[in-house]
Backbone of each chain as ProteinMPNN parsed JSONL, in Angstrom:
{"seq_chain_A": "XXXXXXXXXXXXXXXXXXXXXXXXXXXXXXXXXXXXXXXXXXXXXXXXXXXXXXXXXXXXXXXXXXXXXXXXXXXXXXXXX", "coords_chain_A": {"N_chain_A": [[51.008, 72.204, 101.777], [49.005, 74.566, 100.077], [45.81, 75.717, 100.891], [42.828, 76.983, 99.526], [39.842, 78.823, 99.964], [36.633, 79.794, 98.83], [33.878, 82.149, 98.576], [30.786, 81.059, 100.074], [31.942, 78.879, 101.254], [34.381, 79.736, 102.198], [33.425, 81.501, 104.129], [32.133, 79.731, 105.879], [34.248, 78.158, 106.784], [35.848, 80.049, 107.829], [38.171, 81.221, 107.05], [40.113, 82.247, 104.207], [42.355, 81.042, 103.402], [44.637, 78.496, 104.15], [47.459, 76.665, 105.398], [48.501, 73.394, 105.121], [49.741, 70.148, 106.19], [49.718, 67.185, 104.447], [48.951, 63.784, 103.625], [47.207, 62.967, 101.857], [45.901, 61.295, 98.992], [44.116, 61.829, 96.992], [41.718, 64.351, 95.924], [39.299, 63.786, 97.137], [40.115, 62.252, 99.349], [41.495, 64.211, 100.706], [39.429, 65.962, 101.386], [37.997, 64.338, 103.177], [39.879, 64.182, 105.201], [40.039, 66.878, 105.952], [37.507, 67.289, 106.982], [37.68, 66.17, 109.46], [39.095, 67.975, 110.816], [37.896, 70.27, 112.06], [34.774, 71.457, 113.497], [33.748, 73.436, 111.919], [34.946, 72.952, 109.442], [33.829, 70.444, 108.922], [31.143, 71.121, 108.682], [31.274, 72.882, 106.485], [32.022, 71.145, 104.452], [29.859, 69.439, 104.265], [27.96, 68.96, 102.264], [28.758, 67.588, 99.488], [27.897, 67.726, 96.91], [27.494, 70.362, 96.335], [29.925, 71.486, 96.04], [32.936, 72.459, 94.453], [36.189, 71.715, 93.089], [39.604, 72.762, 92.685], [42.801, 72.008, 91.456], [45.944, 73.294, 91.674], [44.934, 75.489, 90.294], [43.373, 74.461, 88.245], [40.233, 73.23, 87.32], [38.942, 70.289, 88.785], [37.846, 66.802, 89.121], [36.618, 65.016, 92.043], [38.082, 62.678, 92.31], [40.585, 63.242, 91.474], [44.156, 63.033, 91.414], [46.557, 64.062, 93.932], [49.197, 64.295, 93.555], [52.156, 66.016, 93.65], [50.801, 68.408, 93.891], [50.48, 71.859, 94.633], [48.67, 73.793, 95.38], [45.383, 73.698, 96.482], [42.012, 74.334, 95.864], [38.756, 75.052, 97.14], [35.321, 75.534, 96.458], [31.964, 76.922, 95.939], [29.619, 76.022, 93.246], [30.278, 77.913, 90.317], [29.385, 81.335, 89.566], [29.566, 83.217, 87.333], [29.536, 85.858, 84.824]], "CA_chain_A": [[50.056, 72.471, 100.697], [48.141, 75.734, 100.304], [44.384, 75.507, 100.633], [42.081, 78.229, 99.346], [38.388, 78.671, 100.027], [35.945, 80.968, 98.301], [32.433, 82.364, 98.752], [30.26, 80.612, 101.379], [32.853, 77.896, 101.836], [35.334, 80.57, 102.946], [32.735, 82.009, 105.322], [31.866, 78.647, 106.842], [35.501, 77.699, 107.372], [36.338, 81.167, 108.639], [39.387, 81.771, 106.451], [40.221, 81.984, 102.773], [43.641, 80.416, 103.098], [45.377, 77.837, 105.222], [48.549, 75.806, 104.938], [48.43, 72.139, 105.871], [50.572, 69.033, 105.744], [48.794, 66.087, 104.199], [49.407, 62.63, 102.847], [46.045, 62.576, 101.046], [46.282, 60.95, 97.617], [43.166, 62.427, 96.046], [40.937, 65.464, 96.451], [38.294, 63.221, 98.037], [40.816, 61.908, 100.594], [41.808, 65.47, 101.386], [38.178, 66.46, 101.975], [37.709, 63.501, 104.355], [40.837, 64.588, 106.222], [39.684, 68.225, 106.417], [36.27, 67.21, 107.771], [38.063, 65.787, 110.831], [39.909, 69.048, 111.402], [37.104, 71.11, 112.968], [33.338, 71.439, 113.196], [33.529, 74.365, 110.809], [35.311, 72.23, 108.212], [32.839, 69.385, 108.709], [29.925, 71.802, 108.209], [31.535, 73.417, 105.149], [32.111, 70.05, 103.476], [28.8, 68.459, 104.515], [27.227, 68.62, 101.033], [29.782, 67.599, 98.431], [27.267, 68.053, 95.629], [27.534, 71.797, 96.08], [31.324, 71.926, 96.152], [33.819, 72.205, 93.317], [37.588, 71.762, 93.517], [40.634, 73.038, 91.681], [44.163, 71.677, 91.859], [46.844, 74.225, 90.98], [44.115, 76.414, 89.491], [42.591, 73.786, 87.209], [39.051, 72.553, 87.842], [39.121, 68.825, 88.738], [36.872, 65.958, 89.803], [37.104, 64.66, 93.375], [39.032, 61.557, 92.302], [41.863, 63.707, 90.913], [45.294, 62.805, 92.302], [47.187, 65.273, 94.476], [50.647, 64.164, 93.366], [52.849, 67.239, 93.247], [49.933, 69.592, 93.972], [50.919, 72.903, 95.57], [47.535, 74.589, 95.848], [44.069, 73.106, 96.236], [40.962, 75.292, 96.206], [37.382, 74.546, 97.228], [34.362, 76.633, 96.304], [30.66, 76.498, 95.419], [29.503, 76.182, 91.794], [30.61, 79.29, 89.946], [28.268, 82.161, 89.085], [30.099, 84.364, 86.597], [28.7, 86.403, 83.752]], "C_chain_A": [[49.196, 73.69, 101.062], [46.7, 75.367, 99.985], [43.711, 76.862, 100.498], [40.587, 77.93, 99.329], [37.743, 79.952, 99.527], [34.455, 80.94, 98.627], [31.941, 81.757, 100.074], [31.131, 79.55, 102.034], [33.895, 78.609, 102.711], [34.69, 81.066, 104.245], [32.515, 80.915, 106.358], [33.146, 78.192, 107.531], [36.144, 78.799, 108.221], [37.659, 81.741, 108.154], [39.406, 81.435, 104.964], [41.47, 81.207, 102.414], [44.184, 79.707, 104.327], [46.437, 76.932, 104.611], [48.517, 74.541, 105.782], [49.489, 71.155, 105.368], [49.624, 67.876, 105.562], [49.448, 64.995, 103.378], [48.297, 62.183, 101.898], [46.458, 62.365, 99.589], [45.366, 61.586, 96.585], [42.435, 63.587, 96.73], [39.916, 64.929, 97.466], [38.907, 62.839, 99.395], [41.099, 63.166, 101.411], [40.56, 66.034, 102.072], [37.853, 65.672, 103.249], [38.612, 63.896, 105.522], [40.445, 65.946, 106.832], [38.439, 68.199, 107.308], [36.554, 66.857, 109.225], [38.704, 66.955, 111.583], [39.151, 69.949, 112.384], [35.628, 70.976, 112.601], [33.027, 72.324, 112.012], [33.846, 73.69, 109.476], [34.248, 71.172, 107.891], [31.543, 69.967, 108.144], [30.121, 72.268, 106.761], [31.506, 72.318, 104.086], [30.973, 69.036, 103.615], [28.027, 68.074, 103.261], [28.173, 68.718, 99.837], [29.21, 67.925, 97.06], [27.324, 69.537, 95.306], [28.943, 72.364, 96.239], [32.097, 71.547, 94.882], [35.258, 72.34, 93.815], [38.5, 72.104, 92.355], [41.983, 72.653, 92.267], [45.103, 72.514, 91.0], [46.096, 75.016, 89.895], [43.467, 75.794, 88.252], [41.432, 73.058, 87.866], [39.237, 71.04, 87.705], [37.924, 68.112, 89.368], [37.481, 65.545, 91.144], [38.09, 63.485, 93.373], [40.391, 61.956, 91.727], [42.994, 63.472, 91.912], [45.91, 64.116, 92.777], [48.706, 65.246, 94.322], [51.248, 65.487, 92.878], [52.028, 68.516, 93.367], [50.467, 70.594, 94.994], [49.73, 73.635, 96.179], [46.224, 73.883, 95.485], [43.017, 74.108, 96.703], [39.607, 74.607, 96.216], [36.427, 75.719, 97.176], [33.022, 76.094, 95.824], [30.648, 76.583, 93.891], [29.603, 77.661, 91.417], [29.4, 80.028, 89.359], [28.805, 83.423, 88.409], [29.084, 84.905, 85.61], [27.79, 87.516, 84.216]], "O_chain_A": [[48.727, 73.825, 102.192], [46.41, 74.781, 98.941], [43.993, 77.782, 101.266], [40.133, 76.935, 98.764], [38.242, 81.052, 99.768], [33.864, 79.897, 98.906], [32.604, 81.918, 101.099], [31.058, 79.349, 103.246], [34.237, 78.152, 103.801], [35.311, 81.056, 105.309], [32.686, 81.136, 107.557], [33.136, 77.877, 108.721], [36.869, 78.534, 109.18], [38.21, 82.648, 108.779], [38.792, 80.463, 104.525], [41.637, 80.767, 101.276], [44.186, 80.267, 105.423], [46.324, 76.494, 103.466], [48.507, 74.607, 107.011], [50.047, 71.309, 104.282], [48.803, 67.607, 106.438], [50.348, 65.228, 102.571], [48.418, 61.161, 101.223], [47.242, 63.129, 99.027], [45.773, 61.852, 95.454], [42.525, 63.772, 97.944], [39.695, 65.534, 98.515], [38.308, 63.069, 100.446], [40.962, 63.18, 102.634], [40.631, 66.522, 103.201], [37.482, 66.253, 104.269], [38.179, 63.94, 106.673], [40.508, 66.14, 108.046], [38.324, 68.974, 108.257], [35.776, 67.194, 110.117], [38.838, 66.932, 112.807], [39.696, 70.346, 113.415], [35.28, 70.455, 111.542], [32.156, 72.013, 111.199], [33.105, 73.838, 108.504], [33.826, 71.025, 106.744], [30.926, 69.389, 107.25], [29.247, 72.073, 105.916], [31.03, 72.527, 102.97], [31.093, 67.904, 103.145], [27.487, 66.97, 103.192], [28.359, 69.787, 99.257], [29.934, 68.346, 96.158], [27.215, 69.93, 94.145], [29.13, 73.545, 96.529], [31.924, 70.463, 94.325], [35.518, 72.992, 94.827], [38.216, 71.784, 91.201], [42.271, 72.938, 93.43], [45.067, 72.455, 89.771], [46.56, 75.177, 88.766], [43.065, 76.502, 87.33], [41.619, 72.35, 88.856], [39.638, 70.555, 86.647], [37.103, 68.726, 90.05], [38.683, 65.695, 91.368], [38.849, 63.315, 94.327], [41.251, 61.102, 91.516], [42.821, 63.685, 93.113], [45.799, 65.145, 92.111], [49.411, 66.079, 94.893], [50.88, 65.998, 91.82], [52.496, 69.591, 92.992], [50.861, 70.211, 96.095], [49.767, 74.046, 97.339], [45.996, 73.521, 94.331], [43.117, 74.662, 97.798], [39.337, 73.71, 95.419], [36.679, 76.768, 97.77], [32.934, 74.958, 95.359], [31.565, 77.153, 93.3], [29.081, 78.533, 92.111], [28.52, 79.426, 88.743], [28.538, 84.542, 88.847], [27.933, 84.47, 85.566], [27.031, 88.066, 83.417]]}, "seq_chain_B": "XXXXXXXXXXXXXXXXXXXXXXXXXXXXXXXXXXXXXXXXXXXXXXXXXXXXXXXXXXXXXXXXXXXXXXXXXXXXXXXXXXXXXXXXXXXXXXXXXXXXXXXXXXXXXXXXXXXXXXXXXXXXXXXXXXXXXXXXXXXXXXXXXXXX", "coords_chain_B": {"N_chain_B": [[45.999, 95.505, 72.694], [44.715, 94.045, 75.699], [43.283, 90.859, 75.655], [41.895, 89.42, 77.534], [40.589, 90.481, 80.478], [40.503, 91.085, 83.945], [39.092, 92.939, 86.342], [38.661, 95.452, 88.932], [37.828, 98.016, 88.574], [35.376, 100.199, 87.064], [34.27, 100.12, 83.622], [34.036, 101.542, 80.323], [31.745, 100.425, 78.128], [31.282, 101.157, 75.524], [33.622, 102.45, 74.66], [35.366, 100.313, 74.921], [34.364, 98.543, 73.021], [34.686, 100.003, 70.659], [37.45, 100.194, 70.57], [38.138, 97.519, 70.294], [36.945, 97.036, 67.817], [38.551, 98.601, 66.151], [40.879, 97.126, 66.219], [40.205, 94.866, 64.827], [39.685, 95.552, 62.272], [38.113, 95.125, 59.17], [37.145, 92.612, 59.648], [34.417, 92.061, 59.3], [32.113, 91.14, 60.814], [30.944, 91.923, 64.041], [30.061, 90.884, 67.242], [28.716, 91.84, 70.346], [28.277, 91.483, 73.884], [26.931, 92.652, 76.908], [26.845, 92.344, 80.379], [24.719, 93.433, 82.945], [24.335, 94.594, 86.285], [21.394, 93.541, 87.654], [18.314, 94.414, 89.278], [17.023, 92.83, 92.258], [14.141, 90.646, 92.789], [12.549, 91.788, 94.803], [13.235, 94.394, 94.553], [15.117, 95.862, 95.987], [17.918, 95.898, 95.765], [21.069, 96.644, 96.972], [23.716, 96.38, 96.327], [25.881, 94.372, 94.273], [28.186, 91.935, 95.057], [31.14, 90.72, 93.825], [33.154, 87.965, 94.013], [36.348, 86.541, 93.285], [38.835, 84.199, 92.021], [41.891, 85.002, 92.044], [44.274, 84.663, 89.492], [43.537, 81.884, 88.85], [41.214, 82.713, 87.643], [41.95, 84.355, 85.429], [43.36, 82.463, 84.012], [41.358, 80.533, 83.456], [39.564, 82.057, 81.918], [41.169, 82.728, 79.748], [41.587, 80.249, 78.647], [38.972, 79.527, 77.9], [38.491, 81.516, 76.017], [40.488, 80.865, 74.104], [39.551, 78.391, 73.259], [37.105, 79.108, 72.067], [38.048, 80.729, 70.005], [39.266, 78.902, 68.25], [37.21, 77.063, 67.695], [35.141, 78.506, 66.465], [36.367, 79.797, 64.448], [37.227, 82.453, 64.959], [38.181, 85.82, 64.313], [39.018, 87.474, 66.247], [38.634, 87.86, 69.827], [37.29, 89.148, 72.853], [37.274, 89.47, 76.435], [36.021, 91.064, 79.249], [35.832, 91.226, 82.69], [34.428, 92.168, 85.748], [35.2, 92.486, 89.291], [34.458, 92.719, 92.842], [32.594, 95.361, 94.54], [29.531, 96.191, 93.156], [27.183, 98.592, 92.269], [23.563, 98.579, 91.523], [22.732, 98.446, 88.041], [25.249, 98.735, 86.974], [27.858, 97.916, 84.63], [28.824, 94.629, 84.536], [30.31, 92.778, 83.077], [31.745, 92.141, 79.805], [31.676, 90.654, 76.553], [33.174, 90.265, 73.358], [33.112, 89.333, 69.944], [34.734, 88.755, 66.827], [34.286, 88.065, 63.439], [34.369, 86.821, 59.994], [31.718, 86.371, 59.199], [28.328, 86.716, 60.427], [27.058, 84.547, 61.797], [28.964, 82.883, 63.083], [30.061, 84.765, 64.765], [27.973, 85.363, 66.556], [27.521, 82.767, 67.623], [30.021, 82.247, 68.738], [30.148, 84.219, 70.718], [28.041, 83.408, 72.382], [28.996, 80.965, 73.236], [31.253, 81.792, 74.724], [29.911, 83.168, 76.772], [28.296, 81.17, 77.947], [30.261, 79.458, 78.993], [31.778, 81.132, 80.641], [30.021, 81.656, 82.615], [29.717, 79.312, 84.201], [32.234, 78.114, 84.366], [34.263, 79.797, 84.996], [35.991, 81.097, 87.748], [34.081, 82.856, 89.49], [32.026, 84.345, 91.969], [28.882, 85.417, 92.915], [27.36, 87.739, 95.119], [24.436, 88.959, 96.563], [23.501, 92.05, 97.945], [21.111, 93.252, 100.062], [18.578, 95.159, 101.836], [17.814, 93.258, 103.623], [20.038, 91.765, 104.111], [22.917, 89.736, 103.247], [23.269, 87.6, 100.441], [24.427, 84.677, 98.891], [24.481, 84.095, 95.444], [22.875, 81.398, 93.979], [24.073, 78.818, 91.84], [22.545, 78.009, 88.719], [20.86, 75.103, 87.522], [20.272, 75.155, 84.888], [22.314, 76.634, 83.796], [24.445, 74.923, 83.855], [23.441, 72.933, 82.223], [23.416, 74.324, 79.853], [25.955, 74.123, 78.854], [26.083, 71.714, 77.649], [25.165, 71.807, 75.059], [27.259, 72.519, 73.511]], "CA_chain_B": [[45.039, 95.465, 73.789], [44.572, 92.77, 76.423], [42.043, 90.197, 75.231], [41.207, 88.921, 78.724], [40.864, 91.388, 81.584], [39.714, 90.923, 85.169], [39.41, 94.192, 87.032], [37.671, 95.973, 89.867], [37.371, 99.324, 88.092], [34.321, 100.289, 86.049], [34.789, 100.396, 82.286], [33.061, 102.076, 79.37], [31.619, 99.364, 77.129], [31.36, 101.756, 74.188], [35.049, 102.634, 74.351], [35.975, 98.976, 74.756], [33.925, 97.968, 71.758], [35.328, 100.747, 69.575], [38.87, 99.811, 70.534], [38.15, 96.165, 69.731], [36.606, 97.156, 66.391], [39.731, 99.111, 65.429], [41.872, 96.045, 66.126], [39.759, 93.795, 63.926], [39.199, 96.213, 61.06], [38.049, 94.208, 58.034], [36.618, 91.295, 60.031], [33.09, 91.888, 58.708], [31.021, 91.07, 61.79], [31.297, 91.959, 65.461], [28.941, 90.741, 68.18], [29.137, 92.07, 71.724], [27.27, 91.296, 74.928], [27.317, 93.218, 78.198], [25.99, 91.954, 81.509], [24.504, 94.561, 83.85], [23.729, 94.166, 87.557], [19.961, 93.853, 87.654], [17.735, 94.459, 90.608], [16.384, 91.593, 92.718], [12.686, 90.681, 92.647], [11.955, 92.714, 95.773], [13.558, 95.757, 94.129], [15.929, 96.635, 96.935], [19.34, 95.542, 95.681], [21.997, 97.74, 97.271], [24.929, 96.139, 95.538], [26.287, 93.0, 93.981], [29.618, 91.804, 95.329], [31.673, 89.595, 93.058], [34.434, 87.442, 94.489], [36.948, 85.659, 92.278], [40.035, 83.458, 92.402], [42.942, 85.624, 91.231], [45.175, 83.671, 88.902], [42.723, 80.882, 88.157], [40.218, 83.4, 86.811], [42.582, 84.741, 84.168], [43.705, 81.212, 83.342], [40.128, 79.928, 82.948], [39.009, 82.896, 80.842], [42.056, 82.603, 78.586], [41.327, 78.935, 78.06], [37.652, 79.603, 77.263], [38.664, 82.332, 74.813], [41.261, 80.085, 73.127], [38.658, 77.352, 72.732], [36.149, 79.78, 71.176], [38.785, 81.207, 68.827], [39.463, 77.783, 67.334], [35.964, 76.407, 67.343], [34.282, 79.336, 65.611], [37.245, 80.522, 63.519], [37.109, 83.882, 65.251], [39.319, 86.68, 63.99], [39.461, 87.93, 67.56], [37.609, 87.813, 70.876], [37.724, 89.786, 74.102], [36.447, 89.293, 77.643], [36.337, 91.905, 80.406], [34.933, 90.847, 83.785], [34.76, 92.9, 86.97], [34.95, 91.896, 90.606], [34.278, 93.77, 93.847], [31.233, 95.803, 94.845], [28.926, 96.884, 92.019], [25.799, 99.033, 92.488], [22.658, 98.173, 90.437], [22.853, 99.2, 86.797], [26.635, 98.808, 86.477], [28.306, 96.859, 83.723], [29.632, 93.613, 85.228], [31.239, 92.112, 82.16], [31.361, 92.137, 78.395], [32.472, 89.856, 75.615], [32.973, 90.637, 71.959], [33.741, 88.415, 68.99], [34.801, 89.27, 65.458], [34.437, 87.0, 62.436], [33.951, 87.301, 58.679], [30.265, 86.264, 59.035], [27.688, 86.934, 61.723], [26.635, 83.351, 62.537], [30.053, 82.47, 63.971], [30.26, 85.809, 65.775], [26.94, 85.124, 67.574], [27.768, 81.483, 68.285], [31.241, 82.402, 69.554], [29.818, 85.025, 71.908], [27.221, 82.576, 73.274], [29.902, 79.974, 73.82], [32.016, 82.495, 75.766], [29.017, 83.483, 77.893], [27.913, 79.934, 78.627], [31.369, 78.903, 79.753], [32.268, 81.971, 81.745], [29.021, 81.595, 83.679], [29.903, 78.228, 85.165], [33.586, 77.549, 84.388], [35.243, 80.799, 85.431], [35.77, 81.165, 89.199], [33.457, 84.06, 90.057], [30.859, 84.067, 92.826], [28.124, 86.657, 93.146], [26.588, 87.861, 96.352], [23.529, 90.116, 96.502], [23.326, 92.746, 99.214], [19.847, 93.985, 100.143], [18.311, 95.63, 103.202], [17.66, 92.064, 104.464], [21.335, 91.121, 104.359], [23.705, 89.28, 102.101], [22.947, 86.242, 100.018], [25.177, 84.165, 97.746], [23.628, 83.694, 94.324], [23.075, 79.972, 93.698], [24.209, 78.47, 90.423], [21.331, 77.379, 88.195], [21.171, 73.886, 86.771], [20.179, 75.553, 83.469], [23.62, 77.115, 83.349], [25.265, 73.725, 83.638], [22.866, 72.276, 81.042], [23.738, 75.119, 78.664], [27.267, 73.71, 78.337], [25.977, 70.446, 76.921], [24.889, 71.988, 73.636], [28.523, 72.726, 72.78]], "C_chain_B": [[44.98, 94.065, 74.4], [43.253, 92.134, 76.033], [41.249, 89.621, 76.393], [41.584, 89.841, 79.879], [39.931, 91.126, 82.753], [40.064, 92.126, 86.02], [38.286, 94.628, 87.957], [37.03, 97.245, 89.283], [36.245, 99.211, 87.055], [34.967, 100.517, 84.691], [33.655, 100.863, 81.395], [32.917, 101.083, 78.223], [31.7, 99.902, 75.708], [32.81, 101.929, 73.75], [35.726, 101.298, 74.081], [35.633, 98.4, 73.392], [34.572, 98.683, 70.565], [36.801, 100.379, 69.432], [39.018, 98.433, 69.889], [37.916, 96.231, 68.221], [37.801, 97.662, 65.581], [40.765, 98.017, 65.229], [41.488, 94.978, 65.118], [39.199, 94.384, 62.64], [39.21, 95.216, 59.906], [37.459, 92.855, 58.373], [35.236, 91.055, 59.43], [31.963, 91.897, 59.711], [31.575, 91.123, 63.214], [30.014, 91.802, 66.267], [29.475, 91.069, 69.561], [27.956, 91.862, 72.661], [27.803, 91.939, 76.194], [26.327, 92.755, 79.255], [25.934, 93.114, 82.488], [23.921, 94.03, 85.158], [22.25, 94.542, 87.535], [19.431, 93.767, 89.081], [17.151, 93.09, 90.97], [14.868, 91.76, 92.635], [12.028, 91.702, 93.586], [12.308, 94.172, 95.476], [14.423, 96.545, 95.086], [17.394, 96.208, 96.945], [20.203, 96.77, 95.98], [23.262, 97.603, 96.447], [25.086, 94.651, 95.273], [27.783, 92.956, 94.285], [30.11, 90.555, 94.617], [33.059, 89.228, 93.587], [35.038, 86.618, 93.361], [38.238, 85.059, 92.812], [41.174, 83.982, 91.54], [43.923, 84.566, 90.718], [44.381, 82.639, 88.136], [41.722, 81.557, 87.229], [40.797, 83.727, 85.433], [42.884, 83.495, 83.327], [42.463, 80.572, 82.694], [39.561, 80.736, 81.78], [39.855, 82.794, 79.576], [41.793, 81.286, 77.862], [39.983, 78.935, 77.305], [37.75, 80.41, 75.959], [39.411, 81.551, 73.717], [40.373, 79.046, 72.449], [37.676, 77.961, 71.729], [36.827, 80.231, 69.888], [38.899, 80.1, 67.777], [38.157, 77.229, 66.797], [35.112, 77.193, 66.346], [35.085, 80.165, 64.611], [37.13, 82.033, 63.705], [38.371, 84.617, 64.791], [39.909, 87.194, 65.306], [38.301, 87.809, 68.555], [38.159, 88.503, 72.114], [36.744, 89.505, 75.233], [36.937, 90.301, 78.683], [35.347, 91.512, 81.497], [35.377, 91.569, 85.043], [34.563, 92.05, 88.218], [34.809, 93.056, 91.591], [32.821, 94.162, 93.982], [30.669, 96.633, 93.703], [27.495, 97.301, 92.345], [24.9, 98.563, 91.332], [22.885, 99.043, 89.202], [24.267, 99.313, 86.262], [26.939, 97.657, 85.535], [29.214, 95.907, 84.503], [30.71, 93.074, 84.294], [30.824, 92.367, 80.731], [32.238, 91.167, 77.629], [32.225, 90.429, 74.225], [33.707, 89.638, 71.084], [33.736, 89.069, 67.623], [35.069, 88.12, 64.504], [34.08, 87.574, 61.065], [32.423, 87.311, 58.538], [29.563, 86.216, 60.384], [27.371, 85.658, 62.507], [27.719, 82.908, 63.523], [30.292, 83.494, 65.078], [29.248, 85.635, 66.908], [27.233, 83.845, 68.356], [28.982, 81.585, 69.205], [30.952, 83.171, 70.832], [28.989, 84.197, 72.889], [28.052, 81.519, 73.977], [30.691, 80.609, 74.976], [31.149, 82.72, 76.999], [28.632, 82.242, 78.677], [29.041, 79.418, 79.512], [31.841, 79.823, 80.87], [31.267, 82.031, 82.892], [29.296, 80.479, 84.681], [31.276, 77.563, 85.138], [34.664, 78.575, 84.732], [34.95, 81.08, 86.911], [35.361, 82.548, 89.725], [32.278, 83.608, 90.903], [30.186, 85.384, 93.146], [27.375, 86.593, 94.476], [25.725, 89.112, 96.24], [23.394, 90.728, 97.89], [22.037, 93.558, 99.147], [19.676, 94.457, 101.59], [18.207, 94.437, 104.157], [18.981, 91.377, 104.792], [22.028, 90.712, 103.075], [23.291, 87.879, 101.733], [23.781, 85.838, 98.804], [24.194, 83.735, 96.662], [23.924, 82.225, 94.019], [23.211, 79.759, 92.195], [22.933, 77.783, 89.964], [21.713, 76.126, 87.408], [21.079, 74.156, 85.265], [21.542, 75.966, 82.927], [24.55, 75.952, 83.042], [24.777, 73.008, 82.372], [23.259, 72.993, 79.755], [25.069, 74.683, 78.04], [27.163, 72.499, 77.428], [25.743, 70.648, 75.432], [26.163, 72.234, 72.82], [29.315, 71.425, 72.735]], "O_chain_B": [[45.167, 93.055, 73.722], [42.212, 92.79, 76.072], [40.054, 89.36, 76.255], [42.761, 89.967, 80.219], [38.723, 90.967, 82.577], [41.227, 92.31, 86.38], [37.13, 94.237, 87.797], [35.843, 97.503, 89.48], [36.181, 98.256, 86.281], [36.077, 101.043, 84.607], [32.48, 100.618, 81.668], [33.843, 100.909, 77.432], [32.132, 99.2, 74.794], [33.178, 101.599, 72.622], [36.534, 101.157, 73.164], [36.486, 97.844, 72.7], [34.957, 98.045, 69.585], [37.327, 100.269, 68.325], [39.896, 98.209, 69.056], [38.603, 95.565, 67.447], [38.035, 97.207, 64.461], [41.448, 97.975, 64.206], [42.351, 94.263, 64.609], [38.339, 93.783, 61.995], [40.212, 94.534, 59.688], [37.284, 92.023, 57.483], [34.922, 89.917, 59.081], [30.957, 92.577, 59.506], [32.551, 90.448, 63.539], [29.018, 92.482, 66.021], [30.566, 90.629, 69.922], [26.798, 92.04, 72.283], [28.981, 91.795, 76.523], [25.115, 92.777, 79.038], [26.959, 93.708, 82.824], [23.1, 93.112, 85.14], [21.901, 95.716, 87.413], [20.023, 93.134, 89.955], [16.827, 92.293, 90.09], [14.367, 92.867, 92.436], [11.077, 92.387, 93.21], [11.741, 95.083, 96.08], [14.465, 97.773, 95.011], [18.03, 96.161, 97.997], [20.079, 97.803, 95.322], [23.803, 98.585, 95.938], [24.506, 93.803, 95.952], [28.547, 93.812, 93.839], [29.559, 89.468, 94.79], [33.986, 90.038, 93.607], [34.299, 86.049, 92.556], [38.674, 85.376, 93.919], [41.407, 83.48, 90.441], [44.336, 83.679, 91.465], [44.522, 82.518, 86.919], [41.416, 81.038, 86.156], [40.199, 83.409, 84.405], [42.691, 83.478, 82.112], [42.507, 80.13, 81.546], [39.13, 80.169, 80.776], [39.323, 82.777, 78.466], [41.78, 81.223, 76.632], [39.886, 78.399, 76.201], [37.172, 80.037, 74.939], [39.016, 81.575, 72.551], [40.434, 78.847, 71.236], [37.443, 77.391, 70.663], [36.249, 80.128, 68.806], [38.666, 80.319, 66.588], [38.019, 76.962, 65.603], [34.445, 76.61, 65.491], [34.568, 81.104, 64.006], [36.96, 82.785, 62.746], [39.48, 84.089, 64.875], [41.124, 87.327, 65.455], [37.141, 87.674, 68.164], [39.359, 88.445, 72.385], [35.546, 89.326, 75.012], [38.133, 90.377, 78.962], [34.142, 91.471, 81.248], [36.563, 91.584, 85.37], [33.861, 91.039, 88.203], [35.01, 94.218, 91.235], [31.923, 93.413, 93.597], [31.246, 97.652, 93.322], [26.669, 96.447, 92.667], [25.409, 98.188, 90.275], [23.192, 100.23, 89.314], [24.481, 99.919, 85.212], [26.358, 96.576, 85.631], [30.234, 96.316, 85.057], [31.872, 92.936, 84.678], [29.689, 92.761, 80.466], [33.38, 90.898, 78.001], [31.172, 91.012, 73.965], [34.785, 89.158, 71.435], [32.837, 89.846, 67.299], [35.964, 87.304, 64.73], [33.55, 88.682, 60.975], [31.88, 88.163, 57.834], [30.126, 85.736, 61.368], [27.407, 85.666, 63.737], [27.417, 82.592, 64.674], [30.678, 83.137, 66.191], [29.605, 85.742, 68.081], [27.199, 83.835, 69.586], [28.967, 81.067, 70.322], [31.449, 82.82, 71.902], [29.208, 84.272, 74.098], [27.843, 81.217, 75.152], [30.784, 80.039, 76.063], [31.586, 82.495, 78.127], [28.635, 82.245, 79.908], [28.808, 78.993, 80.643], [32.257, 79.352, 81.928], [31.619, 82.411, 84.009], [29.127, 80.675, 85.884], [31.477, 76.552, 85.811], [35.849, 78.245, 84.754], [33.795, 81.28, 87.287], [36.156, 83.288, 90.306], [31.618, 82.617, 90.594], [30.825, 86.339, 93.588], [26.847, 85.558, 94.884], [26.207, 90.183, 95.873], [23.199, 90.022, 98.88], [21.883, 94.434, 98.296], [20.517, 94.191, 102.448], [18.475, 94.571, 105.351], [19.031, 90.503, 105.658], [21.776, 91.244, 101.994], [22.995, 87.06, 102.603], [23.837, 86.563, 97.81], [23.19, 83.083, 96.948], [25.079, 81.848, 93.824], [22.558, 80.424, 91.391], [22.306, 77.054, 90.734], [22.737, 76.086, 86.726], [21.724, 73.477, 84.466], [21.885, 75.695, 81.776], [25.335, 75.994, 82.094], [25.575, 72.541, 81.559], [23.415, 72.37, 78.705], [25.281, 74.855, 76.84], [28.008, 72.27, 76.563], [26.074, 69.779, 74.625], [26.144, 72.165, 71.591], [30.406, 71.386, 72.167]]}, "name": "protein", "num_of_chains": 2, "seq": "XXXXXXXXXXXXXXXXXXXXXXXXXXXXXXXXXXXXXXXXXXXXXXXXXXXXXXXXXXXXXXXXXXXXXXXXXXXXXXXXXXXXXXXXXXXXXXXXXXXXXXXXXXXXXXXXXXXXXXXXXXXXXXXXXXXXXXXXXXXXXXXXXXXXXXXXXXXXXXXXXXXXXXXXXXXXXXXXXXXXXXXXXXXXXXXXXXXXXXXXXXXXXXXXXXXXXXXXXXXXXXXXXXXXX"}
């Protein structure tokens, strides 16, 4: 699975892209798994209220299933316009 | 013309608007809005850097535009949004809507703006002499979506 990180999440994790193998069933499960991966990941995901997620480029809630997902992205609330 | 564009290069909002107007000749009403990089309170903004999520950005903007087209019976609508490093005073983005009557043109443009502010994957960072700072999303922006 491809993971993408943007803005301060990318900076905290130290990369904008990584490829992982996971059995996580939902976005929330995946986050819990990632938090175990390194201190940087744990720090990046410490405040879930300020994190948004997209599965295959669609914005989703944390309970969204990961069945068949190829790309999951994490980022702070968006500031376009 | 492309109705949704995400680009690094600067653009001329006057030319864009005239081109849009030619495509919707006979629509009756056109509303446009342009966002400009404004200075920070301390007055020392060096640049605004805009990051985005290539692929998802175009997808999200297209979806927002499609929704506005149907909801406000727009004849046409366009969105141009830049990314990369922008000095103060540069045009960041613009939207334009065309309808037979002005009320829908205004409402359609506001809808586009409200949604692209917090549903299109862009992140702004301000660069000043003190360093770099990510712009935090405002709860007002999220609340603005509720009126639609």
